[in-house]
KELUMDREN-354048 format. One record per residue (C-alpha): x, y, z; residue in three letters. Coordinates in steps of 0.25 Angstrom, whole numbers, padded with zeros to 4 digits, always signed. Each point is the difference from the previous one (the first is absolute). Layout:
N
XYZALA/...
***
This chain:
277
+0116+0053+0147UNK/-0003-0005+0014UNK/-0014+0002+0006UNK/+0005-0002+0014UNK/+0009+0009+0008UNK/+0005+0000+0014UNK/+0003+0014+0004UNK/+0006+0007+0012UNK/+0000+0014+0005UNK/+0012+0004+0009UNK/-0004+0011+0011UNK/+0012+0007+0005UNK/+0004+0013+0007UNK/+0011+0007-0008UNK/+0008+0010+0008UNK/+0012+0010-0003UNK/+0009-0012+0002UNK/+0000-0007-0014UNK/+0010-0011+0005UNK/-0009-0004+0011UNK/-0013+0001-0008UNK/+0006-0008-0011UNK/+0004-0011+0009UNK/-0014-0001+0007UNK/-0007+0000-0014UNK/+0009-0011-0005UNK/-0004-0009+0012UNK/-0015+0003-0003UNK/+0002-0004-0015UNK/+0007-0013+0004UNK/-0012-0003+0009UNK/-0010+0003-0012UNK/+0009-0009-0009UNK/+0000-0011+0011UNK/-0015+0000+0000UNK/+0000-0003-0015UNK/-0003+0014-0006UNK/+0003+0001-0015UNK/-0001+0016+0000UNK/+0004+0008+0012UNK/-0004+0014+0001UNK/+0007+0011+0008UNK/-0006+0014+0004UNK/+0003+0013-0005UNK/+0014+0006+0005UNK/+0002-0014+0006UNK/+0015+0003+0002UNK/+0001+0014+0005UNK/-0009+0012+0005UNK/+0005+0013+0004UNK/-0007+0014+0004UNK/+0007+0009-0010UNK/+0002+0001-0015UNK/+0015+0002+0002UNK/+0002-0013+0007UNK/-0009-0008-0011UNK/+0008+0007-0011UNK/+0013-0004+0006UNK/-0004-0014+0002UNK/-0006-0002-0014UNK/+0009-0007-0010UNK/-0001-0005-0014UNK/-0003-0014-0002UNK/+0014-0005-0002UNK/+0004+0006+0014UNK/-0012-0003+0008UNK/+0003-0009+0012UNK/-0014-0004+0003UNK/-0003-0003-0015UNK/+0012-0008-0002UNK/-0003-0008+0013UNK/-0014-0003-0003UNK/+0004-0005-0014UNK/+0010-0009+0006UNK/-0010-0005+0010UNK/-0010-0003-0011UNK/+0010-0008-0008UNK/+0004-0008+0013UNK/-0014-0003+0004UNK/-0005-0001-0015UNK/-0012+0008+0003UNK/-0006+0013-0006UNK/+0001+0012+0009UNK/-0007+0013-0002UNK/+0008+0011+0006UNK/-0012+0009+0004UNK/+0009+0012-0002UNK/+0014+0006+0003UNK/+0005+0014-0001UNK/+0009+0000-0012UNK/+0006+0008-0012UNK/-0007-0001-0013UNK/+0009-0002-0013UNK/+0001+0015-0001UNK/+0004+0002+0015UNK/-0014+0005+0005UNK/-0004-0006+0013UNK/-0012-0009-0001UNK/-0009-0009+0009UNK/+0001-0013-0009UNK/-0006-0013+0002UNK/+0007-0012-0007UNK/-0004-0014-0003UNK/+0012-0010+0001UNK/-0001-0015-0006UNK/+0006-0013+0006UNK/+0013+0002-0008UNK/+0002+0014+0007UNK/-0004+0008-0013UNK/-0008+0013+0000UNK/-0012-0004-0008UNK/-0008+0013+0002UNK/+0000+0014+0008UNK/-0009+0011+0003UNK/+0002+0014+0004UNK/-0011+0005+0010UNK/-0009+0009-0008UNK/-0009+0007+0011UNK/+0009+0006+0010UNK/-0005+0002+0014UNK/-0001+0015+0002UNK/-0010+0002+0011UNK/-0004+0009+0012UNK/-0006-0009+0010UNK/-0010+0005+0011UNK/+0010-0003+0011UNK/+0009+0010-0006UNK/+0010-0009-0007UNK/+0004+0005-0014UNK/+0007-0009-0009UNK/+0006+0003-0014UNK/+0004-0012-0006UNK/+0003+0008-0013UNK/+0012+0006+0008UNK/+0006-0014+0001UNK/-0003-0006-0014UNK/-0003+0003-0014UNK/-0014-0006-0004UNK/-0001-0012-0010UNK/-0008+0002-0013UNK/-0003-0014-0004UNK/-0010-0011+0004UNK/+0007-0013+0001UNK/-0006-0014-0002UNK/+0011-0011+0002UNK/+0000-0015-0005UNK/+0001-0011+0010UNK/-0002-0015+0000UNK/-0014+0003+0006UNK/-0005+0010-0010UNK/+0001+0015-0001UNK/+0003+0009+0013UNK/-0003+0014+0001UNK/+0011+0008+0008UNK/-0003+0012+0009UNK/+0004+0006+0013UNK/-0008+0005+0012UNK/-0006+0013-0003UNK/-0003-0005-0014UNK/-0012-0008+0006UNK/-0008+0013+0001UNK/-0001+0001-0015UNK/-0009-0010-0006UNK/+0002+0003-0014UNK/+0014-0006+0001UNK/-0006-0014+0005UNK/-0011+0000-0011UNK/+0011+0001-0010UNK/+0008-0012+0006UNK/-0013-0008-0001UNK/-0003+0005-0014UNK/+0015-0004-0004UNK/-0003-0015+0005UNK/+0006+0001+0014UNK/-0005-0011+0010UNK/+0009+0005+0012UNK/+0002+0014+0005UNK/+0012+0003+0009UNK/-0002+0012+0010UNK/+0012+0000+0009UNK/-0001+0012+0010UNK/+0006+0007+0012UNK/-0014+0005+0004UNK/-0002+0011+0010UNK/-0005-0004+0013UNK/-0009+0012+0000UNK/-0008-0004-0012UNK/+0002-0015+0001UNK/-0011-0004+0010UNK/-0010+0007-0009UNK/+0005-0001-0015UNK/+0009-0012-0001UNK/-0009-0012-0001UNK/-0012+0006-0007UNK/+0009+0006-0011UNK/+0007-0013-0002UNK/-0013-0008+0000UNK/-0006+0010-0010UNK/+0012-0002-0010UNK/-0002-0015+0001UNK/-0015+0001-0002UNK/-0001+0010-0011UNK/+0011-0007-0009UNK/-0003-0015+0004UNK/+0015-0001+0003UNK/+0008-0006+0012UNK/+0006+0011+0008UNK/+0014-0002+0007UNK/+0003+0011+0010UNK/+0012-0002+0008UNK/+0002+0012+0010UNK/+0009+0006+0010UNK/-0004+0000+0015UNK/+0005+0006+0013UNK/+0009+0013+0003UNK/+0009+0002-0012UNK/+0007+0013+0007UNK/-0005+0010+0010UNK/-0013+0006-0005UNK/-0002-0011-0011UNK/-0009-0012+0003UNK/-0005-0010-0011UNK/-0014-0006+0001UNK/+0004-0015-0003UNK/-0011-0010-0004UNK/+0006-0005-0012UNK/-0012-0007-0008UNK/-0002-0010-0011UNK/-0014+0001-0006UNK/-0008-0008-0010UNK/-0008+0006-0012UNK/-0013-0001+0008UNK/+0006+0009+0011UNK/+0003-0010+0010UNK/+0012+0001+0009UNK/+0008-0012-0001UNK/+0011+0004+0010UNK/+0002+0012+0009UNK/+0014+0002+0006UNK/-0005+0008+0012UNK/+0009+0011+0006UNK/+0014-0008+0002UNK/+0011-0004-0009UNK/-0002-0013-0006UNK/-0005-0008-0012UNK/-0014-0004-0006UNK/-0002-0010-0011UNK/-0012-0004-0008UNK/-0003-0009-0012UNK/-0006+0007-0012UNK/-0009-0007-0010UNK/+0002+0008-0012UNK/-0013-0006-0006UNK/-0008+0008+0010UNK/+0004+0013-0009UNK/-0008-0004-0012UNK/-0011-0007+0008UNK/-0002+0013+0008UNK/+0000+0008-0013UNK/-0010-0009-0006UNK/-0009+0001+0012UNK/+0001+0015+0001UNK/+0004+0005-0014UNK/+0002+0015+0003UNK/+0013+0000-0008UNK/-0009-0002-0013UNK/-0009+0011+0003UNK/+0009+0013+0001UNK/-0008+0012-0006UNK/+0012+0010-0002UNK/+0001+0011-0004UNK/-0014+0005+0005UNK/-0006+0013-0004UNK/+0002+0011+0011UNK/-0013+0006+0005UNK/+0001+0009+0012UNK/-0013+0005+0005UNK/
***
């Protein structure tokens, strides 16, 4: 297992034109590889975003027929890098639509996948109502993937608001957590960075958070600001608000060093007795 990792986050703006989106995303992946990134992480729904469940369902395909998945598997093998497909709309093995994150190795093999557990069903104060459960079936499993740099917890966007998921990653031995997103521009300025830094600090993990930016379609704008964060909560790289690539060098020995300094992982007191006064 290697203690050093050069990681990149791609920040793009997916639209309702998957061909153009995929072409633009490939160029960013190639740029990240040229900078020496060994693992390149893409945002949630990096290949396609649309305003209706009907359009998402029409686009979603099984793994064998999914253009974006095939394309990125081929690209990973060509560049000999690991690629985290933050998520794509696809069909599960039983045909159900899912929001799925996939980890592809340098041979183009799918090494792990995760179906988003916590779906974004919200009513925002600006009047925007979103029901991701109309688009997808929720996943049911916490997924921790083996990589050459140790274990990596896989999650997607809205998951970040559920700390128990991330505590479980750390307890399972993860040293890296991936949180690809297409985060709302309404909540992003207030919640995006604080939540990501909290997930890093409370677990003692590196957090890799590639995000979408810009206007995806009329009425939908993504916050951007892809982040790479160390176990102390320090922001190592911030992509700002435009499409691009950020790169950071991770020292995985920082994970046990942080946990030795602040050993909160060893002092869990659960379950506690309930007392309501």
